[in-house]
N, C-alpha and C positions, 0 to 999 in steps of 0.2 A: 794384905791377902794375896795369895798367889793362885792364879788360874792355870791349871795344868791342862794342856791340850795337845793334840797330835795333828800332823799334816800328812795327808796321803797324796801321792802322785801316781802316775800311770805305772811306774816301775817299783815304787817302794813306799814305805811309811816311816815318817820321822816322829819319834816320840819324845817325851820329856821336854816339851816346849813350855816354859814357865813365863806367863804374862803377869807382871806385877801390877795389880789393879785392885781397887776397893769396890769396883762395880760388880754387882751380882747379875746372874742371868745371861752372861756372855757364852757363846758356843764353845764346846769342848772338842768337837770333832770337825776338822776342816779338810777340804779337798782342794788341791791346786787347780787353778783355772788358767792363768796366764801370767807372763811378766808384763808390767806396766811402768809408765812414768808416774810415780806416786805424787808428783807435784801438780799433775793435771787433773787430779780428782776434785770435783767441785766441793767447795767448803760446806755448802748447805746439806750435803749428803752425809757428812761425818757425824756420827752419833756418840762415839766414845773414844777417848784417847787423846794424844798418843801415850802408850805404856812401854816401859822397858821390858825387853825379852831376854831371858837367859835359858841356858840348857847345860846339863852336865853330861849329855850324851854326845860322844865324839862324832858319831855319824851325823847327828843333827847339826852340830857346830860346823862341820865341814860343808854340809849342804848350804847353810845360810852364807858361809864365807865365800863359797864359789859362785853363788847366785845373786847376792845383793850387796856384797862388800864394795862394789865399784860405785860408790855414792856419787861420783862426779857426773854420772849419767842419769842420776835420780832413778836408778833401777829399783823396782819393787816387785813383790809377789802378791798377786790377788788370789785369795782363797775363799771358797763359798762354804756356808754352813748348811745344816739341815733345814734352816729357815730360809726360804727362797729370797727374802728381802735383805738378809744380813750377810755381809761379806767382811773379810778381814784383809788388811793390807800390811805387809811386812816390808820394812825398808831400813837402810843403814844411814848413820850420820857421819859427820866428818871425823869422828873418833873411832869409826868402824864398829860402833855399838849398834845393836839391833833394836828396833822399835816396832810397835804395831798400833794401828788404830782400826776402828770398825766403821763401816758405812752402812746406811739403812735406806733402801730404796722405797720404803713405805711413805716417805715424804711426798712421793709422786701422787699417792692417793689423796693427800691433802690438797694438792694443786687441782686434782680432778674434782674434788668436792666443791672447791671454790668456784670452779668453772660452771658446774651444774647448778649453782645457786644464782647464776646470771649476774655476777658482779664484775663482768668484763675482765675476768682473769682466766686466760686460756693457756692450755699446754698442748702443743701439737707434735711433740717428739723431737728428737735430735735430728737436724737436717743432715742429709747424706752429702758428703763431700768426696772429692777425688782421693784425697789421702787421709785415711782414718787413723793411721799410726797405731799406737798401743792403747788408745782410748776406745777402740771398737767394742770391747766387752761391755763398757758402761752404756754405750749407745744401744747395744742389743738388749740389755736388761731393761732399759728405760722404754724402748720401743715395744718390747713384749708386754710390759705392764700396761702401757697405754692401749695396746691392742686388745687386752683382755677385759677392759673396762668400757663402760658406756661412753661413747663420744659425745661431747657437748655440741649443741647446734650452733656452731660458730663458723665464720668464714674459714676456708681451708688455708689461706695464706696469712695466718696470724703469727706474731712473734712467739717464741717458745714460752715466755711467761711475762705478762704485762700486769703491773700493779697500778691501779688508778685511784683507789680511795686511801685516805689517811690511815684507816685501820689496817688495811692490807700492807701498806708500806711499813707501818710501825711494827707489825708482827714479823715481817721479813727482816727488818733491821735487828730486832731482838735476837732472832735465831742466828743470824749471820754473825753478830758480835760474840754470842756464846760459843758458836762453833769455832770461830777464829781463836778465841781464848783457849778452848780445849786443845786445839792443834799446837798451842804453845805450852801445853802441860799445866794450864791454869784452870781453876774452877771457882765459882762464886759461893760455894757452900763451905761452911766452917766458921770458926770463931777466932782463929789466930789473927795476929796483926797482918800477916801476908794476905789472908783471905779478905780482910777489911780493905786492903789496898787494891785487891783484884776487883772487889765490888765497886770501889770508887772509879777504877779504870773502865769498868763495864758501863756505869751510868754516864761517865764523861764521854765515852766513845759513842754511846747510843744517842745522846743529845746532840753531839757534834755532827753525827751522821745525818740525823733528821734535818738539822739546819743546812748542812752542805747540800743535801738533795734538792733544796729550793733553787739551786742554780739552774735547773732545767726549766724553771718557770720565769726566769728573768728575761727581759727584752734587751737590756743594755749590753749583755755579754754575747749575744748572738747564739745562745744555746736553747732558747725556748722552743718547746715541742708543741706542735699543733694539737696532738692528741692528749697531751698532759700526762702521759703514762710513764712509769718508771720501770726499768727492767732489773731483773735479779743481778745481771752483770754490773749495772750501775752501782747497786748497793754493795756488792762484793768489792768493787774497786775502791769505793769511798772508805769502807771499813778497814780494808788492808792498809790503805795509805795513812789513815788515822792511827792505827796501832803501830805502824812503823815510827810515827812521831812520838806517841805516848809511851811505848813499851819497848820496842826493839832497840838493842844496843849493839853497835858494830864491835867486832872482836878487838880491833886496835884501840878503840876508846875504852873498852872494859879493862884492858890490860895496862892502861895508863900510858900508852906509847903516844 
């Protein structure tokens, strides 16, 4: 299935953008927001993709070529849809091919709901730092969403997101593994042999991640935490390292060199 969409900027509109995806309900009208480093987008915000992007419009091809073909700098384009929670990210790979994935800030609402249920899971927004680089747009969206919702009655100086119960950690690991697989173009749905392999990788990564996170409770390795809480950053780091072992193959190895 091909999703045909258009991208509007302050000076022009670029049509005939074909996003090759089987996912329905994705936005068809996008508006340019800013250039970003697409590798700094938090994995847990990614909802769909990545998908291949094509166009037969010479003006559109020229726009993407001039703006995101310099993949060495991880330059990407962030565009918003009519849904204030959904954004699209366009980026180029090492073959100068264009890809796109979607991010959904509604996950922040889930964090707020967990906090309001008094399960020691708090979200206090993205801390302000001296150098915000090109991640500032994500900081602003997250801060605005938190500002428009009811604040939990929690200490002001809490970490961005702390997970303390087994259920919270398990749910976060599930979502992180699925998001990381989607970023690699893999999905656990389907009946083909490849999908069976993906499901095996998913279950193996999930179990290994849950076991690996126990390291923060051991005394003998000097990493035990007094509060016994796990951060989202801990889970993302563990999942990425596991998938590098289970799934990722270096180009030199793949070519048999």
